[in-house]
C-alpha positions as CSV (number, residue, x, y, z in Angstrom):
1,M,0.0,0.0,0.1
2,T,1.4,3.4,-1.0
3,I,0.4,6.9,0.3
4,K,-1.6,7.2,-2.9
5,D,-3.8,4.4,-1.9
6,M,-4.4,5.9,1.7
7,F,-5.1,9.6,0.9
8,N,-7.1,11.6,-1.4
9,T,-4.6,14.3,-1.0
10,R,-0.9,14.0,-0.2
11,E,0.5,17.4,1.0
12,C,3.6,18.4,2.6
13,I,4.6,21.5,4.5
14,I,8.1,22.6,5.0
15,L,8.8,25.1,7.6
16,A,11.5,27.3,6.3
17,G,10.9,30.8,7.8
18,G,13.4,31.2,10.6
19,L,15.9,33.7,10.9
20,G,18.8,31.3,11.2
21,T,20.6,33.4,13.8
22,R,23.1,30.6,14.6
23,L,24.3,30.3,11.1
24,R,24.4,33.9,10.4
25,G,28.1,33.9,10.0
26,V,27.9,31.0,7.4
27,V,24.9,32.1,5.3
28,R,24.6,35.8,5.7
29,D,22.3,36.7,3.0
30,L,20.4,33.4,2.8
31,P,17.8,31.8,5.0
32,K,19.0,28.8,6.7
33,P,17.3,26.1,4.5
34,M,19.3,27.6,1.4
35,A,22.7,26.9,3.0
36,P,24.8,25.6,0.2
37,I,25.7,21.9,0.4
38,D,27.8,20.5,-2.6
39,A,26.8,23.7,-4.7
40,K,22.9,23.1,-4.0
41,P,20.8,24.5,-1.1
42,F,20.1,22.2,1.6
43,L,16.3,22.6,0.7
44,F,17.1,21.0,-2.5
45,Y,18.0,17.7,-0.8
46,L,15.1,17.9,1.5
47,M,12.7,18.2,-1.4
48,K,14.5,15.4,-3.5
49,W,13.8,13.1,-0.6
50,L,10.1,14.3,-0.3
51,V,9.1,14.1,-3.8
52,K,10.1,10.3,-3.9
53,Y,6.7,9.9,-2.0
54,K,4.9,11.7,-4.7
55,P,3.2,14.5,-2.7
56,D,0.4,16.3,-4.7
57,K,2.1,19.6,-3.6
58,I,4.6,21.0,-1.1
59,V,3.8,24.2,0.8
60,I,6.9,26.1,1.8
61,S,6.4,28.3,4.8
62,A,9.0,31.0,4.4
63,G,9.7,34.4,5.8
64,Y,13.2,35.5,6.3
65,K,14.8,36.3,2.7
66,S,11.7,34.1,1.3
67,Q,12.5,35.5,-2.4
68,S,15.7,33.6,-2.7
69,I,13.8,30.3,-2.1
70,I,11.2,31.4,-4.6
71,D,13.8,32.5,-7.1
72,Y,15.7,29.3,-6.8
73,F,12.9,26.8,-7.0
74,G,10.1,28.4,-8.8
75,D,6.7,27.0,-9.0
76,S,7.6,23.2,-9.1
77,F,10.1,20.8,-8.1
78,S,10.7,17.7,-10.0
79,G,7.1,17.9,-11.3
80,T,5.6,18.6,-7.9
81,P,3.7,21.9,-7.5
82,L,5.3,24.3,-4.9
83,I,3.0,26.8,-3.2
84,Y,4.4,29.5,-0.8
85,A,3.0,30.7,2.5
86,I,5.1,33.8,3.0
87,E,5.1,35.4,6.4
88,E,5.2,39.2,6.1
89,K,6.3,39.2,10.0
90,P,7.7,36.2,11.9
91,L,4.6,34.3,13.2
92,G,6.8,31.7,15.2
93,T,6.5,28.0,14.5
94,G,2.8,27.5,15.4
95,G,1.6,30.7,13.5
96,A,3.7,29.8,10.4
97,L,2.1,26.2,10.5
98,K,-1.3,27.7,10.9
99,Y,-0.9,30.0,8.1
100,A,0.6,27.2,5.9
101,I,-2.2,24.8,6.4
102,G,-4.6,27.5,4.8
103,K,-2.8,26.7,1.6
104,T,-3.6,23.0,1.8
105,A,-6.7,21.1,0.9
106,G,-6.2,18.0,3.1
107,S,-6.7,17.1,6.5
108,D,-3.6,14.7,6.8
109,I,-0.5,16.8,6.1
110,L,3.2,15.9,6.6
111,V,5.1,18.7,8.4
112,V,8.9,18.9,8.3
113,N,11.4,21.5,9.2
114,G,13.2,23.1,6.5
115,D,16.6,22.8,8.2
116,T,16.5,19.1,9.3
117,Y,17.0,16.1,7.3
118,F,15.5,12.8,8.6
119,P,15.3,10.0,6.0
120,V,12.4,8.1,7.6
121,D,10.2,6.0,5.5
122,I,7.1,8.4,5.0
123,E,4.9,5.6,3.8
124,K,5.4,3.6,6.9
125,L,4.8,6.8,9.0
126,W,1.3,7.4,7.0
127,Y,0.4,3.7,7.5
128,L,1.0,3.8,11.3
129,H,-0.9,7.2,11.4
130,T,-4.0,5.7,9.5
131,S,-4.1,2.2,10.7
132,K,-3.0,2.6,14.3
133,N,-3.8,6.0,15.0
134,Y,-0.1,6.5,16.5
135,I,0.4,10.1,15.5
């Protein structure tokens, strides 16, 4: 069974709006998820992992220097539509998530941090969520 079999919509939200103050010396003019790793932004590798699970769309919640994310990725990534939830002022994690949820259609949404890579099996995670009500 795949995610496609389990849900009418498969949407992801990437929280990428933080100021990145701890990395300011390394990535002065970029948001933290755009920190270069082997000549590509960290966010590229995160989305490359996410699109393997074929989401219907990815919502990127961005704030600080968000235009650099929009300019780099545009409106799609590997055929997956990208929607941007841009914070005009910092909303904090909860506020950013609430705002980004308004850009989705589904009730089951995968939320990941834009500065963290954790290659878990998303299909297994969704299965546990739906069949066992674990999450």
